[in-house]
C-alpha positions in Angstrom: 69.0 -102.8 79.2 66.9 -106.0 79.0 64.4 -105.4 81.6 61.9 -107.5 82.7 58.5 -106.3 85.0 56.7 -109.2 86.3 53.0 -108.4 87.0 51.4 -106.1 84.9 48.7 -104.7 87.0 48.5 -100.9 88.3 52.0 -101.2 89.7 53.9 -103.2 87.0 52.3 -101.6 84.1 53.4 -98.1 84.8 56.9 -99.0 85.8 57.4 -101.1 82.5 55.9 -98.3 80.2 58.2 -95.6 81.8 61.2 -98.0 81.5 60.6 -98.6 78.0 60.1 -94.7 77.3 63.3 -93.9 79.1 65.5 -96.4 76.7 65.1 -100.1 78.1 64.0 -102.8 76.1 61.1 -103.9 78.5 59.1 -107.3 78.6 55.9 -107.2 80.8 55.7 -110.7 82.2 52.1 -111.7 83.4 50.6 -115.1 84.1 47.3 -114.0 82.9 47.0 -114.7 79.1 43.8 -112.2 78.8 45.4 -109.4 80.3 48.7 -110.2 78.2 46.3 -110.2 74.8 45.0 -106.8 76.0 48.2 -105.3 76.5 49.7 -106.5 73.3 46.6 -105.0 71.3 47.5 -101.7 73.1 44.4 -101.8 75.4 45.7 -100.4 78.9 43.5 -101.4 81.7 45.4 -99.0 84.3 44.2 -95.4 84.6 47.9 -94.2 84.8 48.7 -95.6 81.5 46.6 -94.1 78.9 46.4 -96.7 75.9 48.0 -94.2 73.6 51.3 -94.4 75.9 51.1 -98.1 75.6 50.6 -98.2 72.0 53.6 -95.9 71.3 56.0 -98.1 73.2 54.6 -101.1 71.7 54.9 -99.5 68.0 58.6 -98.3 68.9 59.6 -102.1 69.9 60.6 -100.7 73.4 57.8 -102.8 75.3 55.9 -106.3 74.7 53.8 -108.3 76.7 54.0 -112.0 77.3 53.0 -115.0 79.4 55.6 -117.2 78.1 58.4 -117.5 80.8 60.7 -118.6 78.0 61.0 -115.1 76.5 62.4 -113.9 80.0 65.9 -115.9 79.2 68.8 -113.1 79.4 67.4 -110.3 81.4 69.7 -107.6 82.9 67.2 -106.6 85.7 63.8 -107.9 86.6 61.2 -105.9 89.0 58.9 -108.2 90.9 55.4 -106.5 91.1 53.1 -109.3 92.0 50.0 -109.2 94.4 50.3 -110.4 98.1 46.6 -110.6 99.2 45.5 -111.3 102.7 44.3 -114.7 103.5 42.9 -115.7 106.7 44.7 -112.8 108.3 48.1 -113.7 106.9 49.7 -112.3 103.8 49.9 -114.8 100.7 53.4 -114.7 99.4 52.8 -117.5 96.9 53.0 -115.0 94.0 56.3 -113.7 94.8 57.4 -117.3 95.6 56.3 -118.5 92.2 57.8 -115.4 90.4 60.9 -115.9 92.1 61.0 -119.5 91.0 60.3 -118.5 87.3 63.1 -115.6 87.2 65.5 -117.8 89.2 65.3 -120.3 86.1 66.3 -117.7 83.7 68.8 -115.7 86.0 72.2 -115.1 84.4 75.2 -113.9 86.3 75.4 -110.2 86.5 71.7 -109.7 86.6 69.6 -107.9 89.2 66.2 -108.7 90.9 64.1 -106.0 92.5 61.0 -106.8 94.6 58.3 -103.9 94.5 55.4 -106.0 96.2 54.3 -104.8 99.6 55.4 -107.6 102.3 56.9 -108.1 105.7 60.1 -107.5 106.7 62.6 -110.2 105.8 61.0 -111.4 102.7 63.5 -110.4 100.3 66.6 -111.8 102.0 64.9 -114.8 103.6 62.4 -115.9 101.0 63.0 -114.1 97.7 66.8 -114.7 97.5 67.1 -118.3 98.7 64.7 -119.2 95.9 66.6 -117.3 93.4 69.6 -119.1 94.2 68.4 -122.5 94.4 66.7 -122.1 91.1 69.7 -120.6 89.2 72.6 -122.4 91.2 74.6 -119.0 91.4 75.0 -117.2 94.8 73.6 -113.8 95.7 75.8 -111.0 96.5 78.5 -112.7 94.2 76.9 -113.7 90.8 73.8 -111.5 91.1 72.3 -108.5 92.7 69.1 -108.1 94.7 67.0 -105.8 96.6 63.7 -104.0 97.6 61.8 -100.8 96.5 58.5 -100.4 97.3 55.8 -99.5 94.8 54.5 -95.8 95.5 51.3 -96.0 93.4 48.9 -93.0 95.1 45.4 -93.3 94.0 44.4 -90.4 96.6 47.1 -88.1 95.5 46.1 -84.2 95.9 49.5 -82.7 95.8 50.2 -83.0 91.9 52.8 -85.7 92.6 53.5 -88.1 89.3 54.6 -91.4 88.9 58.0 -90.0 88.0 58.4 -87.2 90.6 57.2 -89.3 93.5 60.3 -90.1 95.3 61.5 -93.7 95.3 63.0 -95.7 98.3 66.0 -98.0 96.9 67.8 -100.8 99.1 69.9 -103.7 98.1 71.0 -106.9 99.8 74.7 -105.4 99.8 76.1 -102.1 98.6 77.0 -103.3 95.0 73.1 -104.2 94.5 72.3 -100.7 96.2 74.5 -99.2 93.3 73.0 -101.1 90.6 69.2 -100.9 91.8 69.8 -97.0 92.5 71.2 -96.5 88.9 68.3 -98.4 87.4 65.5 -96.1 89.2 67.5 -93.1 88.7 66.8 -93.1 85.0 63.0 -93.5 85.8 62.3 -91.4 88.8 63.3 -87.7 89.7 64.4 -88.4 93.3 65.8 -91.7 94.7 66.5 -92.5 98.3 68.8 -94.9 99.2 68.3 -96.8 102.4 70.7 -99.2 104.4 68.8 -102.5 103.7 65.9 -104.6 102.4 64.3 -105.0 106.1 64.3 -101.4 106.9 62.3 -100.4 103.6 60.0 -103.3 104.1 59.0 -102.3 107.2 58.8 -98.4 106.3 56.2 -99.5 103.6 54.5 -101.3 106.3 54.2 -98.4 108.7 53.3 -96.0 106.0 50.4 -98.4 104.7 49.3 -98.4 108.7 49.5 -94.6 108.9 47.3 -94.0 106.1 44.6 -96.4 107.6 45.0 -95.0 111.0 44.8 -91.1 109.9 42.0 -91.9 107.6 40.0 -93.6 110.4 41.3 -90.3 112.6 39.5 -88.3 110.0 42.9 -86.7 109.0 42.3 -87.4 105.1 44.5 -86.9 102.2 47.9 -84.7 102.7 48.3 -85.6 106.2 51.9 -86.0 107.2 54.0 -88.4 109.2 57.6 -89.2 109.8 59.6 -92.4 109.5 63.6 -92.8 109.3 66.1 -95.4 108.5 67.1 -96.8 111.8 70.5 -96.7 110.2 71.2 -93.4 108.5 68.4 -91.3 108.9 67.5 -91.6 105.2 64.0 -90.1 105.8 60.7 -91.6 104.4 58.6 -88.5 105.0 57.6 -85.2 106.2 55.1 -84.9 103.2 57.7 -85.4 100.4 57.5 -89.3 100.6 54.4 -89.7 102.5 52.4 -87.5 99.9 49.2 -89.6 99.3 47.9 -90.0 102.9 44.3 -91.0 102.7 41.7 -93.7 102.6 43.0 -96.7 100.5 40.5 -99.6 100.3 43.1 -102.3 99.6 45.4 -101.6 102.7 42.5 -101.5 105.1 43.0 -104.4 107.4 44.9 -104.0 110.5 46.5 -106.9 112.6 49.3 -108.6 113.8 51.3 -110.7 111.3 54.0 -112.7 111.5 57.4 -111.6 109.9 59.4 -113.9 107.7 62.4 -114.3 110.0 60.1 -114.6 113.0 58.6 -111.9 115.4 55.2 -110.0 115.2 54.8 -106.6 113.2 51.6 -104.7 113.8 50.8 -103.5 110.2 47.8 -102.0 107.9 48.1 -103.9 105.2 46.0 -106.2 102.7 48.4 -106.9 100.0 46.7 -106.5 96.8 47.2 -103.1 96.0 48.9 -101.6 98.7 49.2 -98.3 97.3 51.4 -95.4 98.1 
């Protein structure tokens, strides 16, 4: 499967390398030419991906890094793992918007786009999908698939969870999208947890990040447990199995009320860049 992982930071690179290791032909896309040059030379900047692992997938031809958007043409599935930094108290979604525009310009019928970046409830369906449709002139749910599956990087992990063994929440804008997205991640993660829709998972990820900050502030530290459930089906986000990396996270430390994409206000613990776990 021709796979694109857009954003080759600490979230995107582990996903790209793991996908390459399990048989996908992966293009790691990043707009930073210096980072791409280092990756192409087999130099990993991510602790979870030793350089020897990166070199192995480079040498096998299963992975390549590029800053040239033209090389993305014809992808079957694309994952978006770009930063969403906090700017003046509000998350900056410009990287998601720019990436969606680029992927939309190279989107073919039958392709799938999955957002992994931590963001507000409504982003997938009300921001990402319209940009993809406008750039590609095809219709989501009819001509292509889309969904949201939050990154689960755990820097304070003391329970022995690895990238592959950490359960992965998956969602789609419709049933067919969910099937395709779950099928992709089933080959990468040992456990995938299907959830009723993107907004549920987007909110769940923010709740998880908020609990990380609050529990750390309360002195609970790593390994504390919390429980959140899918409001439409009881697909659990926790009891330790999914909330396995509770602990202080320096990049998810800002608390505040932020406007949702579709209106309303959510209180979140979220600082965008590197929203681990």
